[in-house]
C-alpha positions as a Markdown table, in Angstrom:
| # | Residue | x | y | z |
|---|---|---|---|---|
| 1 | Unk | -97.4 | -10.2 | 170.8 |
| 2 | Unk | -99.9 | -11.1 | 168.8 |
| 3 | Unk | -100.1 | -14.7 | 167.9 |
| 4 | Unk | -101.1 | -16.0 | 164.3 |
| 5 | Unk | -103.8 | -18.6 | 163.7 |
| 6 | Unk | -101.5 | -20.9 | 162.3 |
| 7 | Unk | -98.9 | -22.3 | 164.2 |
| 8 | Unk | -96.2 | -22.7 | 160.9 |
| 9 | Unk | -97.0 | -19.0 | 159.9 |
| 10 | Unk | -93.8 | -16.9 | 160.0 |
| 11 | Unk | -95.7 | -13.3 | 159.6 |
| 12 | Unk | -98.8 | -12.2 | 161.5 |
| 13 | Unk | -101.5 | -10.4 | 159.4 |
| 14 | Unk | -103.9 | -7.7 | 161.0 |
| 15 | Unk | -106.3 | -5.8 | 159.2 |
| 16 | Unk | -108.1 | -2.9 | 160.1 |
| 17 | Unk | -110.2 | -1.4 | 157.7 |
| 18 | Unk | -108.5 | -1.1 | 154.4 |
| 19 | Unk | -105.2 | -1.5 | 155.9 |
| 20 | Unk | -102.8 | -4.8 | 156.5 |
| 21 | Unk | -99.8 | -5.1 | 158.9 |
| 22 | Unk | -97.6 | -7.9 | 158.3 |
| 23 | Unk | -95.2 | -8.5 | 161.2 |
| 24 | Unk | -92.9 | -11.1 | 161.4 |
| 25 | Unk | -93.7 | -13.7 | 164.1 |
| 26 | Unk | -91.4 | -16.6 | 164.0 |
| 27 | Unk | -87.1 | -16.9 | 163.3 |
| 28 | Unk | -87.8 | -17.3 | 159.7 |
| 29 | Unk | -90.0 | -14.1 | 159.2 |
| 30 | Unk | -87.4 | -12.1 | 161.4 |
| 31 | Unk | -84.6 | -13.5 | 159.1 |
| 32 | Unk | -86.2 | -13.1 | 155.9 |
| 33 | Unk | -87.1 | -9.4 | 156.8 |
| 34 | Unk | -83.4 | -9.0 | 158.0 |
| 35 | Unk | -81.9 | -10.4 | 155.0 |
| 36 | Unk | -84.2 | -8.4 | 153.0 |
| 37 | Unk | -83.3 | -5.1 | 154.9 |
| 38 | Unk | -79.4 | -5.8 | 154.3 |
| 39 | Unk | -79.5 | -7.0 | 150.7 |
| 40 | Unk | -81.6 | -3.6 | 149.6 |
| 41 | Unk | -78.9 | -1.6 | 152.2 |
| 42 | Unk | -76.1 | -3.4 | 149.6 |
| 43 | Unk | -77.4 | -2.2 | 146.8 |
| 44 | Unk | -77.1 | 1.3 | 147.7 |
| 45 | Unk | -73.7 | 1.6 | 146.0 |
| 46 | Unk | -74.8 | 0.4 | 142.7 |
| 47 | Unk | -76.4 | 4.1 | 142.2 |
| 48 | Unk | -73.0 | 6.0 | 143.0 |
| 49 | Unk | -72.7 | 8.1 | 140.5 |
| 50 | Unk | -76.3 | 8.1 | 139.5 |
| 51 | Unk | -75.8 | 7.4 | 135.7 |
| 52 | Unk | -78.9 | 5.9 | 133.7 |
| 53 | Unk | -77.4 | 2.6 | 133.5 |
| 54 | Unk | -76.8 | 2.0 | 137.3 |
| 55 | Unk | -80.5 | 3.6 | 138.1 |
| 56 | Unk | -81.8 | 0.9 | 136.0 |
| 57 | Unk | -79.5 | -1.7 | 137.4 |
| 58 | Unk | -80.2 | -0.8 | 141.1 |
| 59 | Unk | -84.2 | -0.6 | 140.0 |
| 60 | Unk | -84.0 | -4.0 | 138.5 |
| 61 | Unk | -82.2 | -5.4 | 141.9 |
| 62 | Unk | -84.5 | -3.5 | 144.5 |
| 63 | Unk | -87.6 | -4.7 | 142.3 |
| 64 | Unk | -87.0 | -8.1 | 142.5 |
| 65 | Unk | -86.5 | -8.9 | 146.2 |
| 66 | Unk | -89.2 | -6.4 | 147.0 |
| 67 | Unk | -91.5 | -8.8 | 145.0 |
| 68 | Unk | -89.9 | -11.8 | 146.3 |
| 69 | Unk | -90.3 | -10.3 | 150.0 |
| 70 | Unk | -93.8 | -9.4 | 149.5 |
| 71 | Unk | -94.8 | -12.9 | 148.2 |
| 72 | Unk | -93.4 | -14.5 | 150.9 |
| 73 | Unk | -94.4 | -12.5 | 153.8 |
| 74 | Unk | -98.4 | -12.7 | 152.2 |
| 75 | Unk | -98.0 | -16.7 | 151.7 |
| 76 | Unk | -96.4 | -17.5 | 155.0 |
| 77 | Unk | -99.0 | -15.1 | 156.9 |
| 78 | Unk | -101.8 | -16.0 | 159.3 |
| 79 | Unk | -104.3 | -13.4 | 160.4 |
| 80 | Unk | -103.8 | -12.9 | 164.0 |
| 81 | Unk | -105.5 | -15.3 | 166.4 |
| 82 | Unk | -107.7 | -12.5 | 168.0 |
| 83 | Unk | -108.5 | -10.9 | 164.8 |
| 84 | Unk | -107.0 | -7.8 | 165.6 |
| 85 | Unk | -109.3 | -6.5 | 167.9 |
| 86 | Unk | -106.4 | -6.1 | 170.4 |
| 87 | Unk | -106.6 | -2.6 | 172.3 |
| 88 | Unk | -109.3 | -1.4 | 170.1 |
| 89 | Unk | -112.3 | 0.8 | 171.7 |
């Protein structure tokens, strides 16, 4: 497991070129990730049957926690202690 530079980080951030990888590295990070996945899966019945009002409600209910998850993951992340060079040749 790759360790973050900060011991209080919930996620570890690895940058390879223009790509970022953010992975949970603590219990809090995993809890936030699992909660986000379960919440978004629970939204699926909202769009059945697919009516315009239901789709709009689903889009809003999906966008808000997605933005919140991305902000939390970014703010509570730290670069990898080894700078992401593990395994590169």
